[in-house]
PABAMAR-345495 format. One record per residue: x, z, y of N, C-alpha, C, O in turn; residue in one letter; residue number from 1. Coordinates in nm, 2 decimals. Layout:
! residues N
@n_X:X; n_Z:Z; n_Y:Y; ca_X:X; ca_Z:Z; ca_Y:Y; c_X:X; c_Z:Z; c_Y:Y; o_X:X; o_Z:Z; o_Y:Y; res:A; n:NUM
...
***
This chain:
! residues 84
@n_X:9.36; n_Z:31.13; n_Y:-0.75; ca_X:9.25; ca_Z:31.19; ca_Y:-0.69; c_X:9.29; c_Z:31.32; c_Y:-0.62; o_X:9.38; o_Z:31.39; o_Y:-0.66; res:M; n:1
@n_X:9.23; n_Z:31.34; n_Y:-0.51; ca_X:9.26; ca_Z:31.46; ca_Y:-0.43; c_X:9.17; c_Z:31.58; c_Y:-0.47; o_X:9.06; o_Z:31.56; o_Y:-0.52; res:A; n:2
@n_X:9.22; n_Z:31.70; n_Y:-0.44; ca_X:9.14; ca_Z:31.82; ca_Y:-0.47; c_X:9.07; c_Z:31.85; c_Y:-0.33; o_X:9.14; o_Z:31.87; o_Y:-0.23; res:R; n:3
@n_X:8.94; n_Z:31.87; n_Y:-0.33; ca_X:8.86; ca_Z:31.89; ca_Y:-0.21; c_X:8.83; c_Z:32.04; c_Y:-0.21; o_X:8.78; o_Z:32.10; o_Y:-0.31; res:V; n:4
@n_X:8.86; n_Z:32.11; n_Y:-0.10; ca_X:8.83; ca_Z:32.25; ca_Y:-0.08; c_X:8.74; c_Z:32.27; c_Y:0.05; o_X:8.76; o_Z:32.20; o_Y:0.15; res:E; n:5
@n_X:8.66; n_Z:32.37; n_Y:0.05; ca_X:8.58; ca_Z:32.40; ca_Y:0.16; c_X:8.63; c_Z:32.53; c_Y:0.22; o_X:8.64; o_Z:32.63; o_Y:0.16; res:L; n:6
@n_X:8.66; n_Z:32.52; n_Y:0.35; ca_X:8.70; ca_Z:32.65; ca_Y:0.42; c_X:8.58; c_Z:32.73; c_Y:0.44; o_X:8.47; o_Z:32.68; o_Y:0.44; res:A; n:7
@n_X:8.59; n_Z:32.87; n_Y:0.44; ca_X:8.48; ca_Z:32.96; ca_Y:0.46; c_X:8.38; c_Z:32.92; c_Y:0.57; o_X:8.26; o_Z:32.93; o_Y:0.55; res:P; n:8
@n_X:8.44; n_Z:32.88; n_Y:0.68; ca_X:8.36; ca_Z:32.84; ca_Y:0.80; c_X:8.27; c_Z:32.72; c_Y:0.77; o_X:8.15; o_Z:32.72; o_Y:0.80; res:Q; n:9
@n_X:8.33; n_Z:32.62; n_Y:0.70; ca_X:8.26; ca_Z:32.50; ca_Y:0.66; c_X:8.15; c_Z:32.53; c_Y:0.57; o_X:8.03; o_Z:32.48; o_Y:0.58; res:A; n:10
@n_X:8.17; n_Z:32.62; n_Y:0.47; ca_X:8.07; ca_Z:32.66; ca_Y:0.37; c_X:7.95; c_Z:32.72; c_Y:0.44; o_X:7.84; o_Z:32.69; o_Y:0.41; res:L; n:11
@n_X:7.98; n_Z:32.81; n_Y:0.54; ca_X:7.87; ca_Z:32.88; ca_Y:0.61; c_X:7.79; c_Z:32.78; c_Y:0.69; o_X:7.67; o_Z:32.78; o_Y:0.70; res:R; n:12
@n_X:7.86; n_Z:32.68; n_Y:0.76; ca_X:7.79; ca_Z:32.58; ca_Y:0.84; c_X:7.71; c_Z:32.49; c_Y:0.75; o_X:7.60; o_Z:32.46; o_Y:0.79; res:E; n:13
@n_X:7.76; n_Z:32.45; n_Y:0.64; ca_X:7.68; ca_Z:32.37; ca_Y:0.55; c_X:7.55; c_Z:32.44; c_Y:0.50; o_X:7.45; o_Z:32.38; o_Y:0.49; res:I; n:14
@n_X:7.57; n_Z:32.57; n_Y:0.47; ca_X:7.45; ca_Z:32.65; ca_Y:0.42; c_X:7.34; c_Z:32.66; c_Y:0.52; o_X:7.22; o_Z:32.68; o_Y:0.48; res:E; n:15
@n_X:7.37; n_Z:32.65; n_Y:0.65; ca_X:7.27; ca_Z:32.66; ca_Y:0.76; c_X:7.20; c_Z:32.52; c_Y:0.78; o_X:7.10; o_Z:32.52; o_Y:0.85; res:R; n:16
@n_X:7.25; n_Z:32.41; n_Y:0.73; ca_X:7.19; ca_Z:32.28; ca_Y:0.75; c_X:7.07; c_Z:32.26; c_Y:0.67; o_X:7.05; o_Z:32.33; o_Y:0.56; res:L; n:17
@n_X:6.98; n_Z:32.17; n_Y:0.71; ca_X:6.86; ca_Z:32.14; ca_Y:0.62; c_X:6.91; c_Z:32.09; c_Y:0.49; o_X:7.01; o_Z:32.03; o_Y:0.47; res:P; n:18
@n_X:6.83; n_Z:32.12; n_Y:0.38; ca_X:6.86; ca_Z:32.09; ca_Y:0.25; c_X:6.90; c_Z:31.94; c_Y:0.23; o_X:7.00; o_Z:31.91; o_Y:0.16; res:R; n:19
@n_X:6.83; n_Z:31.84; n_Y:0.28; ca_X:6.87; ca_Z:31.70; ca_Y:0.26; c_X:7.01; c_Z:31.67; c_Y:0.32; o_X:7.09; o_Z:31.60; o_Y:0.26; res:P; n:20
@n_X:7.04; n_Z:31.73; n_Y:0.43; ca_X:7.17; ca_Z:31.71; ca_Y:0.49; c_X:7.28; c_Z:31.78; c_Y:0.41; o_X:7.39; o_Z:31.73; o_Y:0.39; res:I; n:21
@n_X:7.25; n_Z:31.90; n_Y:0.35; ca_X:7.34; ca_Z:31.97; ca_Y:0.26; c_X:7.38; c_Z:31.88; c_Y:0.15; o_X:7.50; o_Z:31.87; o_Y:0.11; res:Q; n:22
@n_X:7.28; n_Z:31.82; n_Y:0.09; ca_X:7.31; ca_Z:31.73; ca_Y:-0.02; c_X:7.39; c_Z:31.61; c_Y:0.02; o_X:7.48; o_Z:31.57; o_Y:-0.06; res:N; n:23
@n_X:7.37; n_Z:31.55; n_Y:0.14; ca_X:7.45; ca_Z:31.44; ca_Y:0.18; c_X:7.60; c_Z:31.49; c_Y:0.21; o_X:7.69; o_Z:31.42; o_Y:0.18; res:R; n:24
@n_X:7.61; n_Z:31.61; n_Y:0.26; ca_X:7.75; ca_Z:31.66; ca_Y:0.28; c_X:7.82; c_Z:31.68; c_Y:0.15; o_X:7.94; o_Z:31.65; o_Y:0.14; res:M; n:25
@n_X:7.75; n_Z:31.73; n_Y:0.05; ca_X:7.82; ca_Z:31.75; ca_Y:-0.08; c_X:7.86; c_Z:31.61; c_Y:-0.14; o_X:7.96; o_Z:31.60; o_Y:-0.21; res:L; n:26
@n_X:7.78; n_Z:31.51; n_Y:-0.12; ca_X:7.81; ca_Z:31.37; ca_Y:-0.17; c_X:7.94; c_Z:31.32; c_Y:-0.09; o_X:8.02; o_Z:31.26; o_Y:-0.16; res:L; n:27
@n_X:7.95; n_Z:31.35; n_Y:0.03; ca_X:8.07; ca_Z:31.31; ca_Y:0.11; c_X:8.19; c_Z:31.39; c_Y:0.06; o_X:8.30; o_Z:31.33; o_Y:0.04; res:I; n:28
@n_X:8.17; n_Z:31.51; n_Y:0.03; ca_X:8.29; ca_Z:31.59; ca_Y:-0.03; c_X:8.33; c_Z:31.53; c_Y:-0.16; o_X:8.45; o_Z:31.52; o_Y:-0.19; res:A; n:29
@n_X:8.24; n_Z:31.48; n_Y:-0.24; ca_X:8.28; ca_Z:31.41; ca_Y:-0.37; c_X:8.35; c_Z:31.28; c_Y:-0.34; o_X:8.45; o_Z:31.25; o_Y:-0.41; res:E; n:30
@n_X:8.31; n_Z:31.21; n_Y:-0.24; ca_X:8.37; ca_Z:31.09; ca_Y:-0.20; c_X:8.52; c_Z:31.11; c_Y:-0.15; o_X:8.61; o_Z:31.03; o_Y:-0.18; res:R; n:31
@n_X:8.54; n_Z:31.22; n_Y:-0.08; ca_X:8.67; ca_Z:31.26; ca_Y:-0.03; c_X:8.77; c_Z:31.28; c_Y:-0.14; o_X:8.89; o_Z:31.27; o_Y:-0.12; res:L; n:32
@n_X:8.73; n_Z:31.31; n_Y:-0.26; ca_X:8.82; ca_Z:31.33; ca_Y:-0.37; c_X:8.89; c_Z:31.20; c_Y:-0.40; o_X:9.00; o_Z:31.20; o_Y:-0.47; res:A; n:33
@n_X:8.84; n_Z:31.08; n_Y:-0.36; ca_X:8.91; ca_Z:30.96; ca_Y:-0.38; c_X:9.00; c_Z:30.92; c_Y:-0.27; o_X:9.03; o_Z:30.80; o_Y:-0.25; res:R; n:34
@n_X:9.04; n_Z:31.01; n_Y:-0.19; ca_X:9.13; ca_Z:30.98; ca_Y:-0.07; c_X:9.26; c_Z:30.92; c_Y:-0.12; o_X:9.31; o_Z:30.96; o_Y:-0.22; res:W; n:35
@n_X:9.31; n_Z:30.81; n_Y:-0.06; ca_X:9.27; ca_Z:30.76; ca_Y:0.07; c_X:9.18; c_Z:30.64; c_Y:0.07; o_X:9.17; o_Z:30.57; o_Y:0.17; res:P; n:36
@n_X:9.11; n_Z:30.61; n_Y:-0.04; ca_X:9.02; ca_Z:30.50; ca_Y:-0.05; c_X:8.88; c_Z:30.53; c_Y:0.00; o_X:8.79; o_Z:30.47; o_Y:-0.05; res:E; n:37
@n_X:8.87; n_Z:30.62; n_Y:0.09; ca_X:8.74; ca_Z:30.66; ca_Y:0.14; c_X:8.71; c_Z:30.58; c_Y:0.27; o_X:8.79; o_Z:30.57; o_Y:0.36; res:V; n:38
@n_X:8.59; n_Z:30.51; n_Y:0.27; ca_X:8.56; ca_Z:30.44; ca_Y:0.39; c_X:8.48; c_Z:30.53; c_Y:0.49; o_X:8.42; o_Z:30.63; o_Y:0.45; res:S; n:39
@n_X:8.50; n_Z:30.50; n_Y:0.62; ca_X:8.43; ca_Z:30.58; ca_Y:0.72; c_X:8.50; c_Z:30.70; c_Y:0.78; o_X:8.45; o_Z:30.76; o_Y:0.87; res:G; n:40
@n_X:8.62; n_Z:30.73; n_Y:0.72; ca_X:8.69; ca_Z:30.84; ca_Y:0.78; c_X:8.77; c_Z:30.80; c_Y:0.90; o_X:8.82; o_Z:30.69; o_Y:0.90; res:A; n:41
@n_X:8.77; n_Z:30.88; n_Y:1.00; ca_X:8.84; ca_Z:30.84; ca_Y:1.13; c_X:8.94; c_Z:30.95; c_Y:1.16; o_X:8.91; o_Z:31.07; o_Y:1.17; res:K; n:42
@n_X:9.06; n_Z:30.91; n_Y:1.19; ca_X:9.17; ca_Z:31.00; ca_Y:1.24; c_X:9.13; c_Z:31.04; c_Y:1.38; o_X:9.10; o_Z:30.95; o_Y:1.47; res:A; n:43
@n_X:9.14; n_Z:31.17; n_Y:1.42; ca_X:9.11; ca_Z:31.21; ca_Y:1.55; c_X:9.24; c_Z:31.22; c_Y:1.64; o_X:9.35; o_Z:31.22; o_Y:1.58; res:L; n:44
@n_X:9.22; n_Z:31.22; n_Y:1.77; ca_X:9.33; ca_Z:31.22; ca_Y:1.86; c_X:9.32; c_Z:31.34; c_Y:1.95; o_X:9.23; o_Z:31.43; o_Y:1.94; res:R; n:45
@n_X:9.42; n_Z:31.35; n_Y:2.04; ca_X:9.42; ca_Z:31.46; ca_Y:2.14; c_X:9.45; c_Z:31.59; c_Y:2.07; o_X:9.53; o_Z:31.61; o_Y:1.99; res:G; n:46
@n_X:9.37; n_Z:31.69; n_Y:2.12; ca_X:9.39; ca_Z:31.83; ca_Y:2.06; c_X:9.35; c_Z:31.84; c_Y:1.92; o_X:9.38; o_Z:31.94; o_Y:1.85; res:R; n:47
@n_X:9.28; n_Z:31.74; n_Y:1.86; ca_X:9.24; ca_Z:31.74; ca_Y:1.72; c_X:9.33; c_Z:31.65; c_Y:1.64; o_X:9.29; o_Z:31.62; o_Y:1.52; res:L; n:48
@n_X:9.44; n_Z:31.60; n_Y:1.69; ca_X:9.53; ca_Z:31.52; ca_Y:1.62; c_X:9.57; c_Z:31.58; c_Y:1.49; o_X:9.59; o_Z:31.70; o_Y:1.48; res:A; n:49
@n_X:9.57; n_Z:31.50; n_Y:1.38; ca_X:9.61; ca_Z:31.56; ca_Y:1.25; c_X:9.48; c_Z:31.59; c_Y:1.17; o_X:9.49; o_Z:31.62; o_Y:1.05; res:G; n:50
@n_X:9.37; n_Z:31.58; n_Y:1.23; ca_X:9.24; ca_Z:31.60; ca_Y:1.16; c_X:9.17; c_Z:31.47; c_Y:1.15; o_X:9.19; o_Z:31.37; o_Y:1.22; res:L; n:51
@n_X:9.07; n_Z:31.47; n_Y:1.06; ca_X:8.99; ca_Z:31.35; ca_Y:1.04; c_X:8.84; c_Z:31.39; c_Y:1.04; o_X:8.81; o_Z:31.51; o_Y:1.03; res:Y; n:52
@n_X:8.75; n_Z:31.30; n_Y:1.07; ca_X:8.61; ca_Z:31.32; ca_Y:1.06; c_X:8.55; c_Z:31.21; c_Y:0.98; o_X:8.59; o_Z:31.10; o_Y:0.98; res:R; n:53
@n_X:8.44; n_Z:31.25; n_Y:0.91; ca_X:8.36; ca_Z:31.15; ca_Y:0.84; c_X:8.21; c_Z:31.19; c_Y:0.88; o_X:8.18; o_Z:31.31; o_Y:0.89; res:I; n:54
@n_X:8.13; n_Z:31.09; n_Y:0.90; ca_X:8.00; ca_Z:31.12; ca_Y:0.94; c_X:7.89; c_Z:31.07; c_Y:0.84; o_X:7.91; o_Z:30.98; o_Y:0.76; res:R; n:55
@n_X:7.78; n_Z:31.13; n_Y:0.85; ca_X:7.66; ca_Z:31.08; ca_Y:0.78; c_X:7.54; c_Z:31.10; c_Y:0.88; o_X:7.50; o_Z:31.22; o_Y:0.91; res:T; n:56
@n_X:7.49; n_Z:31.00; n_Y:0.93; ca_X:7.39; ca_Z:31.00; ca_Y:1.04; c_X:7.44; c_Z:31.08; c_Y:1.16; o_X:7.55; o_Z:31.04; o_Y:1.21; res:G; n:57
@n_X:7.37; n_Z:31.18; n_Y:1.20; ca_X:7.41; ca_Z:31.26; ca_Y:1.32; c_X:7.50; c_Z:31.38; c_Y:1.28; o_X:7.53; o_Z:31.46; o_Y:1.37; res:D; n:58
@n_X:7.54; n_Z:31.39; n_Y:1.16; ca_X:7.62; ca_Z:31.50; ca_Y:1.11; c_X:7.76; c_Z:31.46; c_Y:1.08; o_X:7.79; o_Z:31.35; o_Y:1.04; res:Y; n:59
@n_X:7.85; n_Z:31.56; n_Y:1.10; ca_X:8.00; ca_Z:31.53; ca_Y:1.08; c_X:8.06; c_Z:31.64; c_Y:0.99; o_X:8.02; o_Z:31.75; o_Y:0.98; res:R; n:60
@n_X:8.17; n_Z:31.59; n_Y:0.92; ca_X:8.26; ca_Z:31.68; ca_Y:0.84; c_X:8.39; c_Z:31.66; c_Y:0.91; o_X:8.44; o_Z:31.55; o_Y:0.92; res:L; n:61
@n_X:8.46; n_Z:31.77; n_Y:0.94; ca_X:8.59; ca_Z:31.77; ca_Y:0.99; c_X:8.69; c_Z:31.82; c_Y:0.89; o_X:8.66; o_Z:31.93; o_Y:0.83; res:L; n:62
@n_X:8.79; n_Z:31.74; n_Y:0.86; ca_X:8.88; ca_Z:31.78; ca_Y:0.75; c_X:9.03; c_Z:31.75; c_Y:0.78; o_X:9.06; o_Z:31.67; o_Y:0.87; res:F; n:63
@n_X:9.11; n_Z:31.81; n_Y:0.70; ca_X:9.26; ca_Z:31.78; ca_Y:0.71; c_X:9.31; c_Z:31.74; c_Y:0.57; o_X:9.25; o_Z:31.78; o_Y:0.47; res:R; n:64
@n_X:9.42; n_Z:31.66; n_Y:0.57; ca_X:9.48; ca_Z:31.62; ca_Y:0.45; c_X:9.61; c_Z:31.68; c_Y:0.43; o_X:9.70; o_Z:31.67; o_Y:0.52; res:V; n:65
@n_X:9.63; n_Z:31.75; n_Y:0.32; ca_X:9.76; ca_Z:31.81; ca_Y:0.29; c_X:9.81; c_Z:31.76; c_Y:0.16; o_X:9.79; o_Z:31.83; o_Y:0.05; res:E; n:66
@n_X:9.87; n_Z:31.65; n_Y:0.16; ca_X:9.92; ca_Z:31.59; ca_Y:0.03; c_X:9.80; c_Z:31.55; c_Y:-0.05; o_X:9.72; o_Z:31.46; o_Y:-0.02; res:G; n:67
@n_X:9.79; n_Z:31.61; n_Y:-0.17; ca_X:9.68; ca_Z:31.58; ca_Y:-0.26; c_X:9.56; c_Z:31.67; c_Y:-0.24; o_X:9.47; o_Z:31.68; o_Y:-0.33; res:E; n:68
@n_X:9.56; n_Z:31.74; n_Y:-0.13; ca_X:9.45; ca_Z:31.84; ca_Y:-0.10; c_X:9.38; c_Z:31.81; c_Y:0.02; o_X:9.44; o_Z:31.78; o_Y:0.13; res:R; n:69
@n_X:9.25; n_Z:31.81; n_Y:0.02; ca_X:9.16; ca_Z:31.78; ca_Y:0.13; c_X:9.09; c_Z:31.91; c_Y:0.17; o_X:9.03; o_Z:31.97; o_Y:0.08; res:I; n:70
@n_X:9.10; n_Z:31.96; n_Y:0.29; ca_X:9.04; ca_Z:32.09; ca_Y:0.33; c_X:8.93; c_Z:32.06; c_Y:0.43; o_X:8.97; o_Z:32.01; o_Y:0.54; res:V; n:71
@n_X:8.81; n_Z:32.08; n_Y:0.40; ca_X:8.70; ca_Z:32.06; ca_Y:0.49; c_X:8.69; c_Z:32.18; c_Y:0.58; o_X:8.67; o_Z:32.29; o_Y:0.53; res:I; n:72
@n_X:8.71; n_Z:32.17; n_Y:0.71; ca_X:8.72; ca_Z:32.28; ca_Y:0.80; c_X:8.59; c_Z:32.31; c_Y:0.87; o_X:8.55; o_Z:32.43; o_Y:0.89; res:E; n:73
@n_X:8.51; n_Z:32.21; n_Y:0.90; ca_X:8.38; ca_Z:32.23; ca_Y:0.98; c_X:8.28; c_Z:32.13; c_Y:0.93; o_X:8.31; o_Z:32.03; o_Y:0.88; res:R; n:74
@n_X:8.16; n_Z:32.16; n_Y:0.96; ca_X:8.04; ca_Z:32.08; ca_Y:0.93; c_X:7.93; c_Z:32.10; c_Y:1.03; o_X:7.91; o_Z:32.22; o_Y:1.07; res:A; n:75
@n_X:7.87; n_Z:32.00; n_Y:1.08; ca_X:7.76; ca_Z:32.03; ca_Y:1.17; c_X:7.71; c_Z:31.90; c_Y:1.24; o_X:7.75; o_Z:31.79; o_Y:1.21; res:G; n:76
@n_X:7.61; n_Z:31.92; n_Y:1.33; ca_X:7.55; ca_Z:31.82; ca_Y:1.41; c_X:7.65; c_Z:31.77; c_Y:1.51; o_X:7.73; o_Z:31.85; o_Y:1.56; res:H; n:77
@n_X:7.64; n_Z:31.64; n_Y:1.55; ca_X:7.73; ca_Z:31.59; ca_Y:1.64; c_X:7.73; c_Z:31.65; c_Y:1.78; o_X:7.83; o_Z:31.65; o_Y:1.85; res:R; n:78
@n_X:7.62; n_Z:31.71; n_Y:1.82; ca_X:7.61; ca_Z:31.78; ca_Y:1.95; c_X:7.71; c_Z:31.89; c_Y:1.95; o_X:7.69; o_Z:31.99; o_Y:1.87; res:D; n:79
@n_X:7.80; n_Z:31.89; n_Y:2.04; ca_X:7.90; ca_Z:32.00; ca_Y:2.06; c_X:7.98; c_Z:32.03; c_Y:1.93; o_X:8.04; o_Z:32.13; o_Y:1.92; res:R; n:80
@n_X:7.99; n_Z:31.93; n_Y:1.84; ca_X:8.07; ca_Z:31.95; ca_Y:1.72; c_X:8.22; c_Z:31.96; c_Y:1.75; o_X:8.28; o_Z:32.04; o_Y:1.68; res:F; n:81
@n_X:8.27; n_Z:31.89; n_Y:1.84; ca_X:8.41; ca_Z:31.89; ca_Y:1.87; c_X:8.45; c_Z:32.00; c_Y:1.97; o_X:8.57; o_Z:32.02; o_Y:2.00; res:Y; n:82
@n_X:8.35; n_Z:32.07; n_Y:2.02; ca_X:8.39; ca_Z:32.18; ca_Y:2.11; c_X:8.43; c_Z:32.30; c_Y:2.03; o_X:8.38; o_Z:32.32; o_Y:1.92; res:E; n:83
@n_X:8.51; n_Z:32.38; n_Y:2.09; ca_X:8.56; ca_Z:32.50; ca_Y:2.02; c_X:8.51; c_Z:32.63; c_Y:2.08; o_X:8.54; o_Z:32.74; o_Y:2.03; res:D; n:84
***
């Protein structure tokens, strides 16, 4: 099992989401602990190469894998989610 951590930015972004979406995001974080047996995760390309995303409805979690550690970096709505 992997250890899942939330980056400070991701924590702030999750706290701003509606309560039902927050709950779904936390369930996804629990699922990520079973990495690499997680369904729905997609490796990103281009300038985001090395990162993964997993979605729930119109919302996304952006994370990276560092051995046995998963770091959730961002969370938010799909609109402008990949823009920096």
